[in-house]
C-alpha angles and dihedrals in degrees: 000000000000103000111179116233131183127193125185123214090343101132129052119197115230118196116240110260093033110127113220108224093230095050112117094205126053115241119243116261112280131171112262110260112227097176122088123215121244097185119025137175119220127190108212145147131064114346076354101282110157129073116209131194109217122202107211095170125101090242130093104235114228100215140350121193126181140192127181137196145145143147144271131200123233115185101309096337128096114214120196124208135187136189103229095188102049121167132290128190135177129206102014106191129219108279092014123131123205125195111244102171142009127209133201112227092215108031100039099050094101095042125098111216136200129177130206118202130188111202122191116198128168089222101042102027123220119334133182117212126190113193131222113267123256135191110236092351143012109262123236108267146142118269099186131011126210087249088067093250121131118240123264112293092003123127115216125184132164114246109235097180118094110248126195101231091180089075087076093062 
């Protein structure tokens, strides 16, 4: 069931290559990341089981809607699936995270997932994001950098159609 969940200032982005002072093992060499994420996906919770969209902009986002789907294999057959309900949120504050998907650590291990998000912002307009795929979950990754570039393996397109955002009141 798609239970909405909001968290405020719960997640802090750490640039790749940054060594956490409490880490027992050094991280492999990685070029220093100078960009900052604006929109970010974080996998968290037990096992981890919940995927959150994090708004790291200074804007309050008007609306976010999501739909997920994917496929699984059974013998020689490929079975597709889709979540018709998805999630919808209004007024996502700066620093706020909203749950956009939930995974089951046992039943979803053989499934390949992908999530589509529509994000409405007064400063950036309406954007459609399609995430990278993940087996059993969607991995933590950046959707949009402050340079305007989409994250790695993320599809970003402007939404030209006129949407009625008031339907999410």
